[in-house]
Each structure stands twice: as structure tokens, then as C-alpha cells.
C-alpha positions as CSV (number, residue, x, y, z in Angstrom):
1,M,-99.1,8.9,35.7
2,R,-97.1,7.4,32.9
3,P,-96.9,3.6,32.9
4,L,-94.2,1.8,34.8
5,Y,-91.8,-0.9,33.6
6,C,-90.4,-3.2,36.2
7,D,-87.2,-4.9,35.1
8,E,-86.5,-8.5,36.1
9,S,-84.9,-7.5,39.4
10,I,-88.1,-6.2,40.9
11,W,-90.0,-8.7,43.0
12,I,-93.2,-10.0,41.4
13,P,-95.5,-8.8,44.2
14,V,-94.1,-5.3,43.9
15,A,-94.6,-5.3,40.2
16,D,-98.3,-6.2,40.7
17,G,-99.3,-2.6,40.9
18,R,-102.7,-2.9,39.4
19,R,-104.3,-3.1,42.8
20,R,-102.7,0.3,43.6
21,G,-103.9,1.9,40.3
22,W,-100.5,1.7,38.6
23,T,-100.2,0.7,35.0
24,V,-97.3,-1.7,35.1
25,H,-95.4,-3.6,32.4
26,T,-92.8,-6.1,33.4
27,A,-89.7,-7.6,31.6
28,R,-91.4,-11.0,31.9
29,G,-94.7,-9.8,30.5
30,E,-93.0,-8.0,27.6
31,D,-90.9,-11.0,26.8
32,R,-87.7,-9.1,27.7
33,L,-86.1,-11.4,30.3
34,G,-82.3,-11.5,29.8
35,D,-82.1,-8.5,27.6
36,P,-79.1,-6.2,28.1
37,D,-79.7,-3.1,30.2
38,T,-79.2,-0.9,27.2
39,E,-82.1,-2.7,25.4
40,H,-84.4,-2.3,28.4
41,L,-83.6,1.4,28.5
42,A,-84.3,1.8,24.7
43,Y,-87.5,-0.2,25.0
44,V,-89.0,1.9,27.8
45,L,-87.8,5.1,26.2
46,N,-89.7,4.2,23.0
47,D,-92.9,3.7,25.0
48,D,-92.3,6.6,27.4
49,W,-92.5,4.3,30.4
50,I,-90.7,4.9,33.7
51,L,-88.2,2.2,34.6
52,V,-88.5,0.7,38.1
53,T,-85.4,-1.2,39.2
54,F,-83.3,-2.5,42.1
55,D,-80.4,-2.8,39.7
56,D,-77.8,0.1,40.1
57,N,-76.2,-0.9,36.8
58,F,-78.9,1.2,35.1
59,L,-77.7,4.2,37.1
60,S,-74.1,3.7,36.1
61,L,-75.0,3.2,32.5
62,V,-77.1,6.3,32.3
63,E,-74.7,8.5,34.2
64,S,-71.5,7.3,32.5
65,S,-72.7,7.3,28.9
66,D,-75.5,9.9,28.8
67,F,-77.8,7.1,27.6
68,D,-81.3,8.6,27.2
69,H,-84.2,7.4,29.3
70,A,-87.8,8.2,30.1
71,G,-87.3,8.3,33.9
72,I,-85.9,5.9,36.4
73,I,-87.1,4.9,39.9
74,Y,-84.2,3.2,41.6
75,V,-85.4,1.3,44.7
76,Q,-82.9,0.4,47.4
77,Q,-84.0,-3.1,48.5
78,A,-81.5,-3.8,51.3
79,G,-83.2,-4.4,54.6
80,R,-86.7,-3.8,53.2
81,D,-89.6,-6.1,52.8
82,I,-92.2,-6.0,50.0
83,G,-94.6,-3.8,51.9
84,D,-91.8,-1.2,52.5
85,V,-90.8,-1.2,48.9
86,V,-94.4,-0.8,47.7
87,K,-95.0,2.0,50.1
88,A,-91.9,3.9,49.0
89,I,-92.9,3.6,45.3
90,D,-96.5,4.7,46.1
91,E,-95.3,7.7,48.0
92,H,-92.9,8.7,45.2
93,L,-95.6,8.3,42.5
94,E,-98.1,10.5,44.4
95,S,-95.8,13.5,44.0
96,R,-94.1,12.7,40.7
97,D,-95.0,15.1,37.9
98,E,-96.3,13.5,34.7
99,D,-93.4,14.9,32.7
100,D,-90.7,14.0,35.2
101,R,-87.9,12.1,33.4
102,S,-85.4,12.2,36.2
103,I,-83.7,9.5,38.2
104,Q,-85.3,9.2,41.6
105,Y,-84.2,7.1,44.5
106,C,-86.7,5.4,46.8
């Protein structure tokens, strides 16, 4: 599995994926807090990381401007607790192909 990059919208306990075997980078850990969405996309594309986000602005940006990306996992957070979100991401990652660079909804 390629590494994940959790933007600043992802809850910190969700981004702590090491216990689940994920390799996770965060906006905070990479000193990218406050960067524009386009810079986050370029940053993760450069490192071939999958972006994990609650922020649907990334979807609009990619779909409206054909901005290139290395894969996006958009997580709907409404009505979900941390455990539900982690389980949804885990289930998705179990079946995601290594070369999958699509947008997926969890």
C-alpha cells in the first residue's frame, strides 16, 4: 500500500494509522498546515501518496480543473465517530490496488 497523507481536516486519532499498519503522513507532520488545497495536491502527487480528507473542496478542485492527483480517499464524516471512520478507511485499503489513483468515497 502506498503511503497516506491526511490533510488537516482529518481527526488526529484517525491519522494515527501506524497501529493498523498504515504508513501515514499528516499536514501537521509535514509542516503543511494552512497550505492551499492545490499545494497539498501537488505535494502528495510528487511523493505518490494517497490523500485522505473530509474536505470536499479537493473533489471540486480535481473535477473542475482536471488537477492531477495520486489518488484521493474522501471520507464522509457526518454522523460518524472515530471508530466508524477508521473502519471505513481500513475496509477500503484492504481492497485498493497499489496502482489505484482514483477518487474513492468512504
